[in-house]
N, C-alpha and C positions, 0 to 999 in steps of 0.2 A: 164506322170509321176504323181504319187499320192504323193502330198506333205506331207502326214502324214504316209507314209509307211516307215518302218525301213530299207528296202533293195531295191536294184534295180538290174535288170538283165542287164549285159553289154556284148557286143561281145568282145572276147579276143583271143589272139593266145597263145597256150601252146606249149612250146618247151621242149621236153623230154631230158633225159641224152644222148640219142643216136643222138640228133640233129634234130630229126623229128619234124616238125611243124604241129600243128593241129588247125584249126579254131573251136572255141567252145564258150560257154557262161559262165559267172561267176556271182555268187551272191555277190554283193558289198554293204557294209554298206552306208546308206545315211548320209549325213551331211548337215545341212541347217542353215542359219542365223535365230536365234530366238530372237526377240526383247521382252524384259520385260518392259512393259508399265505400269506406275503407274499414276492413275488419269489423263490419257490423255497424259502424257509426258514420252518419252522413256528414261529409266535409263540405261539399259545395252543391248548389243547385243552379244549373245553367239553363237558360233558354236556348234550345238547339234544334237543328233538324234531326229527325229520328232515324238517321242512317249512319252506318259505319261507326256505331257506338263503341265497339270493342277497340277500334283504332283511337277513338276520342279518349277513352278511359286511359289507355296506355300513354298516348301522347301528352295528355294533360298531366299525368303522373310524372313524366320525364321533364316536360318543359317547366313545370312549377317546382322541380327539385324535390318532389315527394319521394321519388326513387331515383337512383343514379344510373341504373342499368335496367334493361328490359327484363333480365332474369330475376330481378327483385320483385317483380309482380308475379306472385305465386299462383293466383287463379283469378279468373274474371268471368262474370256472367251478366248478361243483359236480360232484365226481367221487367215486362210491363207491370205497372202498378196502377192503383185506382186513379190517381191524379197525374200520372206521367209515366216515366220510365226510370228504373234504377239500374245503374251500372255498379254491380257489386264486385269489389276487388278485395283480395287478400294479399297483404304485403308483409314483409319480415317484421318481427316484433320491434327491432331497434329502429326501423323506419317509421313504424306506427307510433312509437314513443316520441320520436322527433316531431312527427306531424301534430300530435296533441300538444306539444310544447309551443307550437306556432300559434295556437289558439285562433285559427282562422275559420270563419264560417261564412262562406261567400254566397250571396244571392246574385247571381250574374244575369245581366241583360245583354241583348244583342250588341249594344254599343259600348259596353263597359266591361273591363276585365279586372278591375280593382275593387269592386263593391265588397265591403266587409273587412277590408284591411283596417286594423284598428290603431295603427300608429304611422307617422310620417316615415319612420325608418324602414318599415316594411314595404312602403309604396313602390320604391325603385330598388330592385335587386341588381347587383353588379356581377354579371357572369365573368368567369375566367376568360382570358383572351383566347380568341379562336386562333389555333396554331397552323391550320392548313395554309400551305403556300401555293395552292392551286391557282392557276391563271385561266381566265375565260375570254373568249373572243367576243367582241361586240356583235359579230355576225351571229353567233350562237344565241345571244340574248334576243336579237331581232327575230330570229327564226322561232323562238319560243313564243314571243309576243304574237306573231302571225298565226301560230298554231293554237294559241290559248282558247279562242271562242269555241273551237270544235270539242273541247273537253268540258265545257260548261253546260251540261245537258239540262240540269234542273233550272239553272238560270235562264236558259233559252226558252224554257217552257213557262216560266213564272216571272222572270225579271226581278227576283227578290232575294237572291242568295249570292254569297261571296264564294270564291274559289281560291285554293292554294294548290299549286302544281309543283312537281319535282322534275327538274330538267337535267338531262345528261349533258356532259361537257360539249358535245357537238350541237346541242340546241333542241334535241328531240325531247318531247314531254313523255316521261316514263310513268307518271302516277298523278292522279288528280283526286281532290276531295272537295266537296261543296257543303256549305252550311249557311244558315241565316246569320250566324255570328262569325265575324271575321277571325276572332281568336280561335273559335272552335274549328274552323276550316283548317287553320295552320296546325292546331293540335291533332286533328285527324290525320293530316299528312305526316306529321312526325311519328305518330303511332304506327301508321302503315309502313313507313320506312324502317322503324325499329323492328317490326315483325319480320321484315324481309332481310334484316341484318345488313341493311345498306350502309355504305361508308358515307357519312355526311360531307366529307371532304371532296368527294368525287361528283359534285353536282351543285345546283343552286335552286332556290325556290322563287317562284313568281306568285305574288298575292294581288288580288283584284281590288283590295281595299286601300284606304290610307294607311300610312305606316306610322303607327304610334309606338311609344316606348315599349309597351308589352310585346309587340311583335318582334322587336329587336331582341328583347330578353329571351323570348322563346327560341328564336333562330340561333342565337349565340350559345344558349345552354346546350342545344343539341349539336353544336359544332358546325353549323353551316357557314361557309366562308363568304357567301354572297346572297343577299336578299334583294329582290327586285319588286317594287310596288308600282301599281298602275296609277294610284292616286298620290296625293301630296304627303310629305312627312311632317312631323313635328320637330321643333328645335331640340327637345329633350332626346327624341329618338336618334337624331343625328349625333348629339354629343355622346350618347351611350354607345352607338355604333363605332365612333372614333375611339372611345376608351377600350372597348372590348375586341377591337381589331377585326371588326366585321365590315366588309364592303357593302355599302348601302346605296341603292339606286332608287329614285322615285320619279313620279310623273313620266313613266316609261312609255315611249311611243316608238313606232318604227323609224321615225325620222329624228328623234331627240331623246336623250337620256340625261337625267339630272343626277350626277355622281356626287354623293354627299360625304363619303369617307373612304379611305384606303383605295384610291384609284389604281394603285400599283398592281392589283390583280387583274386588270383589264388589258387585254391585248387589242391594240387598235389597228385599223387598216393603215393608218399613217400616224407618225408621231407629231406631225405638224399641228399646232394648236391655232385656232382662229384668233386674231388680234382684236 
């Protein structure tokens, strides 16, 4: 087994509609424990796809408010360990002191981004308002939705992973990251953008998962003005998006978009609204 490979080949039995059984193999998405270690102390263990883990470490650090800027991550190394993978990071002492004060020790699973939070107050962070005044054309969103499947390489092979992609104002997808965890995919994308010193105001993200409150938190902390989700939102996600001035779209399809907050950022082909 290659601990850094995104997929594995497994022997399986395929049973057809006619009841005939065939021994074959299938390509299956890998899922491994990834420990995020700060200054020698493990802060979080997330179940994740074992790819783009440097982006994951940086993106998680930014989206969770552990660091405020990419240059506060002083060093990062990805090291295979006996039971998984460690992302070992060094951060400034004042940031590390603040991290210890939070007293969070997460054990993350692919469907949960809040495991380990020890108080109700910590459960919902309230990011600062997104200040970007950028507008986006509906045609650009539709172009990104049409292009999205071509960037989901691991999911095309396995059918088991989420994607988060970064879209330029014209609708072209500039960057994509995949992971078995929806939060992880977005963190990887944020980390990749931070490494490229990309301006979060000059684009938007599309995610293939449902849009929960944590996804809105991460997007807003990074300063994204628009988040587009393929699946449904939660009511809390909508309320937080409204509060932090993030334009949120869910149930995105080429023929229909559900706009949940701050529609003023959307340039439409026509200002006429259906009655």
